[in-house]
ZAVO-497551 format. One line per 4 residues: number of its first residue (from 1); for each residue z, x, y of C-alpha. Coordinates in steps of 0.001 Angstrom, whole numbers, plus 500000, padded with zeros to 6 digits. Example, Ala and Ser with C-alpha at 12.3 -4.5 7.8 and 13.67 -1.06 7.14 Angstrom:
<rs>
1) 507800/512300/495500 | 507140/513670/498940
</rs>
This chain:
<rs>
1) 468151/450935/907247 | 470030/448757/904310 | 473850/449868/903319 | 472572/449935/900010
5) 469720/452048/900715 | 466726/451566/897899 | 465105/454660/896762 | 461083/454195/896347
9) 459354/457380/896832 | 455980/457906/897709 | 453880/459285/896106 | 452610/461795/898458
13) 454568/462643/901365 | 454329/465567/904133 | 457043/465824/906907 | 455009/467099/909594
17) 452155/464147/909080 | 454262/460890/908318 | 457451/462184/910570 | 456972/464619/913357
21) 453220/463129/913511 | 454217/459795/913652 | 456803/460339/915970 | 454237/462308/918645
25) 451534/459187/918363 | 454384/456761/919066 | 456851/458573/921270 | 454632/461497/922185
29) 457522/462054/925406 | 460646/461643/924061 | 462227/464874/923376 | 462328/466320/920026
33) 464585/469565/921135 | 466554/470994/923780 | 466669/474971/922753 | 468825/477332/924809
37) 469985/480668/924592 | 472990/482938/925878 | 470847/484583/929055 | 470546/480814/930199
41) 466659/480275/929147 | 465970/476387/928268 | 462833/474816/926480 | 462718/470909/926450
45) 460485/470174/923830 | 458734/466410/923502 | 457076/465508/920061 | 453967/465787/921002
49) 454687/469268/922093 | 456226/470098/918749 | 453504/468867/917064 | 451038/470653/918733
53) 453066/474070/918322 | 453087/474018/914899 | 449491/473182/914393 | 448840/476572/916340
57) 451667/478054/914389 | 449781/477162/911251 | 446575/478620/911884 | 448435/481996/912704
61) 449600/481527/909013 | 445833/480398/907870 | 444737/483410/909788 | 447416/485691/908118
65) 445844/484219/904654 | 448361/481916/903912 | 447816/478918/901419 | 448585/476338/899729
69) 451296/477229/897707 | 451971/480096/898959 | 455506/481270/899752 | 456529/482565/903507
73) 459886/484410/903341 | 461371/483372/907141 | 463914/485789/908440 | 465068/484553/911312
77) 468285/483405/913456 | 467792/480559/916052 | 464968/481542/917599 | 462271/478705/918583
81) 459774/479929/916832 | 461787/478741/913442 | 460978/475498/913640 | 457609/476111/914645
85) 456762/478213/911762 | 459269/475974/909342 | 457012/472918/910251 | 453870/475317/910111
89) 454355/476132/906344 | 454862/472209/905460 | 451497/471669/907371 | 449874/473979/905299
93) 451302/473101/901854 | 453056/476446/901621 | 456925/477202/900472 | 458934/477667/903368
97) 462183/480189/902321 | 464070/481064/904932 | 466959/483617/904554 | 469719/484579/906880
101) 469424/487757/909134 | 472023/489576/907618 | 470130/490392/904517 | 469731/494071/903478
105) 466633/496075/902580 | 467587/495087/899147 | 468071/491909/899216 | 464760/491340/901190
109) 463361/493215/898535 | 464708/491345/895432 | 463620/487910/896928 | 459859/489304/898327
113) 459211/489776/894312 | 461138/486933/892994 | 460166/484228/895027 | 456257/486258/894781
117) 456239/486134/898931 | 452461/486247/900076 | 453749/486727/903740 | 457413/487931/905622
121) 458265/486624/909279 | 460546/488805/911470 | 462649/489585/914680 | 463758/493071/915757
125) 466381/492621/914162 | 464587/492717/910342 | 461357/493942/911049 | 462977/497992/910365
129) 464672/496688/907488 | 461520/494661/906387 | 459969/497713/906557 | 462332/499855/904172
133) 461876/497231/901547 | 458564/495997/901505 | 457219/499850/901618 | 453529/499953/900994
137) 453599/496619/899010 | 450355/493956/900533 | 452574/491487/902112 | 451342/489781/905082
141) 453725/491039/908465 | 454281/488548/911094 | 456646/490187/914055 | 458510/487348/916749
145) 458836/489375/919598 | 455706/491194/921093 | 453734/493879/919379 | 454812/496136/916252
149) 453218/498720/914240 | 451643/496938/910905 | 452875/493391/911964 | 450959/490164/913113
153) 452205/489601/917143 | 452716/486367/916359 | 452986/485589/920164 | 449964/486644/920567
157) 447792/485687/917555 | 449591/481803/918816 | 448203/481675/922227 | 444939/482631/921118
161) 444569/480288/917791 | 443258/476466/917790 | 445931/474029/916594 | 445294/473350/913057
165) 444700/469613/912789 | 444170/470016/909130 | 447828/469176/907218 | 447641/468970/903491
169) 448254/465901/901194 | 451189/466706/899325 | 452679/464945/896209 | 456180/463894/896282
173) 457198/466757/893670 | 454912/469271/894985 | 457529/472643/896191 | 457875/472911/899600
177) 461018/474962/899979 | 462455/477871/898459 | 466704/478255/898831 | 468421/481435/897433
181) 472052/480486/896298 | 474647/482801/895389 | 475870/482323/891387 | 478577/483694/890285
185) 476487/486182/887517 | 473259/487787/888290 | 471057/488058/891611 | 470843/484522/893837
189) 468920/482059/891659 | 465987/480332/893826 | 466366/476466/894425 | 463260/474765/894701
193) 462635/471355/896557 | 459895/469016/897137 | 457747/467926/899500 | 459424/464559/899421
197) 462802/466423/899851 | 462806/465908/903626 | 462566/461803/903365 | 466052/461706/901293
201) 467819/462573/904472 | 467439/459514/905750 | 471017/459605/903711 | 471913/462400/905820
205) 470894/461517/909223 | 472350/457590/908557 | 475296/457177/906687 | 476664/460787/907650
209) 475348/462102/911051 | 474754/458550/912183 | 472139/459364/914910 | 469379/457482/916160
213) 466669/457922/918771 | 468542/458633/922162 | 470868/461306/920639 | 471233/464741/920775
217) 472340/466560/917600 | 473937/469812/917786 | 474410/471524/914322 | 475539/475181/914287
221) 474912/476105/911048 | 472665/479503/910248 | 469033/478965/910200 | 469273/480697/906514
225) 471420/478773/904862 | 469907/475011/903400 | 472561/473072/905746 | 470133/473832/908494
229) 467186/471669/906740 | 469762/468979/906476 | 471144/468446/909946 | 469255/471357/912213
233) 465663/470153/910863 | 464870/467074/908860 | 468134/464353/909066 | 468350/464471/912915
237) 463773/463802/913268 | 463833/461483/910782 | 466618/459247/912508 | 463997/459917/915803
241) 466869/461920/917470 | 466508/465158/919252 | 468108/468127/918540 | 469873/470971/920421
245) 469645/474693/919954 | 471896/477350/921123 | 470541/481033/919812 | 472909/483211/920823
249) 474827/486025/919179 | 478051/485577/917017 | 480528/482536/917506 | 482280/482270/920832
253) 484349/478962/920827 | 484906/478981/924707 | 480940/479532/924934 | 480064/476448/922910
257) 483205/474136/924518 | 480920/475114/927806 | 477688/473585/926453 | 479368/470869/925370
261) 480779/469771/928457 | 477031/470890/929869 | 475005/469579/928165 | 474234/465634/926377
265) 475541/466583/923280 | 476004/463209/921077 | 476965/464320/918131 | 478148/467530/916512
269) 478062/469330/912887 | 480250/472351/912602 | 481987/474643/910184 | 485614/474274/909478
273) 485230/477593/910355 | 484303/476437/914202 | 486753/473529/914529 | 489753/475727/913562
277) 488904/478320/916058 | 488232/475579/918546 | 491368/474169/917981 | 493111/477504/918823
281) 491401/478101/921703 | 492572/476238/924958 | 491379/472252/924854 | 493306/471000/927425
285) 491095/469884/929905 | 488226/469758/928547 | 486249/466897/928884 | 483078/466431/926316
289) 481207/463306/928169 | 478911/462807/925660 | 480398/463530/922558 | 481276/460656/920357
293) 480472/461766/916705 | 481632/464689/914724 | 481041/465870/910960 | 482025/468967/908784
297) 480753/470412/905695 | 480362/473669/903384 | 484538/473540/902364 | 487472/471304/902782
301) 488494/470756/906261 | 492184/471275/906376 | 494291/468006/907831 | 496126/469699/910360
305) 492502/470734/911877 | 491878/467329/912222 | 494563/466121/914043 | 494976/468717/916413
309) 490536/468062/917275 | 491402/464287/917268 | 494321/464890/919954 | 492564/466655/921987
313) 489296/464952/922042 | 489980/461452/920501 | 487496/461953/917725 | 487715/461985/913915
317) 485810/464660/912241 | 483593/463159/909222 | 483597/465804/906280 | 480566/465812/904157
321) 479719/466747/900806 | 476243/468133/899761 | 474968/470842/897986 | 472071/473626/898590
325) 470458/471591/895417 | 471035/467796/897112 | 471480/465780/900095 | 474552/464057/901161
329) 475893/463396/898349 | 479863/461968/899833 | 481294/461527/903227 | 483433/459935/905402
333) 481908/457660/907198 | 482784/455804/910856 | 485096/453534/910473 | 486106/454103/907045
337) 487641/457722/906950 | 490776/458893/904984 | 491926/462299/906333 | 492120/465039/903667
341) 489587/463607/901313 | 485786/463992/900594 | 485258/461004/901497 | 482955/457737/899431
345) 479510/458690/897845 | 476403/457638/900314 | 474373/454718/899641 | 471477/455541/897551
349) 473885/457954/895750 | 475513/457508/892337 | 478332/459876/892049 | 481318/460007/889850
353) 483836/462322/888272 | 483453/463032/884885 | 485006/464157/881842 | 483351/466918/879099
357) 482026/464217/877525 | 479993/462897/880187 | 482451/459739/880622 | 483648/458686/883690
361) 486923/459251/884439 | 489816/457046/885558 | 491279/457230/889231 | 493278/460287/889690
365) 492371/462213/886629 | 490382/465741/887617 | 486865/466563/886164 | 483497/467380/887072
369) 481985/465964/890021 | 478522/464865/889051 | 475137/462399/890100 | 473911/460588/887905
373) 470539/461054/886811 | 468144/458157/885670 | 464374/457789/885545 | 463128/460303/887886
377) 465508/462132/889794 | 468094/460883/892248 | 466858/460766/896126 | 466844/464487/896954
381) 467795/466324/893748 | 465899/469967/893823 | 463331/470299/890915 | 464547/473077/889440
385) 465728/476962/889650 | 462254/478675/890567 | 461992/480774/886543 | 465042/480290/884850
389) 464877/477050/882942 | 468022/477837/880873 | 469884/477766/884172 | 467911/474576/885247
393) 468967/472959/882026 | 472390/474192/881952 | 473373/471964/885686 | 472608/468931/883185
397) 475036/467080/881344 | 474790/463529/879141 | 472076/462065/881883 | 474414/463796/884742
401) 473270/466699/887257 | 477010/468470/887558 | 477760/470080/890876 | 479929/472662/889506
405) 482922/471378/891823 | 485779/469715/890578 | 487141/466436/892029 | 489589/463559/891508
409) 488872/459692/892767 | 491501/457516/893884 | 491668/454030/893431 | 489863/453069/896302
413) 486596/455343/895531 | 487443/458090/898236 | 486899/461942/896441 | 489719/464524/896762
417) 488455/467693/896001 | 490486/470248/893765 | 488381/473202/893812 | 485217/475131/892110
421) 484085/475203/888672 | 482703/478514/888882 | 483972/481408/891193 | 481414/481098/894287
425) 483289/481924/897273 | 482933/480108/900628 | 483357/481871/903568 | 482818/480737/907251
429) 480211/478289/905636 | 479087/480997/903261 | 478294/480823/899316 | 479053/484356/898306
433) 478630/485589/894531 | 481690/487484/893047 | 478755/489454/891249 | 477132/490594/893465
437) 479798/492171/895586 | 480980/493609/892367 | 478132/495627/891680 | 477961/497188/895049
441) 481378/497994/894708 | 480613/499232/891010 | 478175/501866/892733 | 480584/503577/894612
445) 482324/506545/892654 | 485645/505844/893514 | 485408/502684/891942 | 486090/502115/887401
449) 485866/498288/887551 | 486616/495496/890238 | 487293/491646/890059 | 486081/489545/893435
453) 487527/486188/893843 | 488184/483822/896860 | 491442/484244/898890 | 492565/481453/901519
457) 492432/482152/904773 | 493656/480244/907936 | 490293/480668/910047 | 487241/481395/906996
461) 489261/478926/904858 | 488809/481593/902111 | 487803/485367/902182 | 486391/487378/899567
465) 489451/490013/897976 | 488521/492958/895366 | 491041/493906/892754 | 489718/497059/892185
469) 490922/499426/889614 | 490156/502982/890311 | 488040/505687/888599 | 489717/509392/887567
473) 490068/511398/890450 | 491014/509122/892825 | 493967/507586/894599 | 494559/504473/896791
477) 494557/504835/900574 | 494093/502870/903488 | 491146/505546/904012 | 489772/504086/900480
481) 489700/500646/901545 | 487972/501261/904360 | 485311/503468/903226 | 484563/500859/900599
485) 484713/497962/902587 | 481849/500414/904822 | 479526/500636/901640 | 479578/497054/900731
489) 478484/496204/904466 | 476064/498815/904394 | 474827/498374/900780 | 474532/494062/901158
493) 474850/491507/903904 | 477837/492121/905796 | 479151/489186/905920 | 479762/489457/901909
497) 482138/492364/902073 | 485976/492507/901320 | 488095/491972/903718 | 491178/492490/901413
501) 491541/494577/898929 | 493932/495584/896406 | 493851/498474/894027 | 495177/497595/890911
505) 496198/499685/887144 | 494078/496878/885167 | 492354/493648/885224 | 493211/490068/883238
509) 490424/489654/880665 | 489734/487143/877915 | 489921/487964/873974 | 485958/488845/874217
513) 485969/491455/877372 | 485315/489153/880351 | 487110/489312/883408 | 489047/486456/884052
517) 488999/485691/887858 | 490092/482591/887462 | 493497/483853/886818 | 493098/486246/890144
521) 492078/483778/892186 | 494680/480670/891532 | 497556/483378/892084 | 496033/484121/895801
525) 496291/480517/896120 | 499895/479888/895161 | 501025/483174/897104 | 499470/480849/899782
529) 501123/477988/899404 | 504855/479847/898750
</rs>
């Protein structure tokens, strides 16, 4: 690929046909995926096999009534069926909407209604919650893991299905992916990407992940988040590389390092939390003989972690920056990295730090990170927030798309992260909207008011902290704090619960009565630096 990268998208594109289909024809026996699980099972799948499995999965969806333009909620972890069904949706021209398996019944009900989903796919850990959420709703249910009353047995249906050879000739901007992403107010918003979005991940795969045929790439991201589309799906296969997957509960740094020693993983993409856990584990004597390139994304990575990792492995960690709404925007590339910086804009990406009037700011002056929007969308930029034109319009200013993050740019063009313009919390790579947590807390009888902010944490980067004003008749105690944490865990996805709680008499507010979360958050970071 050219270092300048010219974006000239075709009128029609379908990743399942134009990338996977091509690889299955040109390199049918080449490895596409090496899948493992905690029990030691291994599946080594070629591109030809991948294409056939996804064609059978498409037949299962078609038989379940899924057609072009229908939304399918895919609530799976790293089961190999996730990849089959994501590709199957693309083959049909349906809209795939992945979600984390931690979603509660309330979360699932909201997503089903908001996306008007026609079908839901889940396994044993999610299906009972899905049944509770859906009730008698007319939604087709496909079960991974055998037979379940009221659900289609995916394995049995797939075994009986003939591969569906037909692939939708999707237009470049036909909706193809729907990601729910947290904001500071209201419910999660639906970020819609078109069928051409995968093609823009050539930028991600070439300039940041540094992939090519013969590579085996391991991305540790949860399949419910857009980062999985980046590095567990589109970018590696666009570059002709294979994907390594380990389907195991939780994250064990020692077990992960064992896998890096045992399998020929050449490139690694892990969140900062994983690297922090790696360097705190015993790295002495460890050798990762095939590993040659490491990247990190999701939140800024501590320079000291980069140092410790390099001391043990002789490898740099290359930070990358982008969003659910974009592909890779900025990164530290091999041979041109700056420790602690976000890196420079990727080729094909016109990124800048701008002021309030849309002007590009001089070096070292803080402003908004923005992507220039010319005629047509830049490579990989989302189509909009579904059903919310006002929110979509709010992220554009004077010919720029606003990322919502703040930074400075030095004289050499390196971006340096300052913070988020909004209050979204990034914890272990998860985006958590404070409003969602505050709403759940308010449901508890002991809570009169709350403010939820990010609090710095050496392992997770940030954790959720709740400042709580108690209702009359309730007094602060460790027991009450624990009860509130348990309440949040039981009501919404557990990763959102406040790991820290502080009881206060009042909350700082603006003249108009809005809670000043920024003031509380800034105090947390000042205390951490003291």
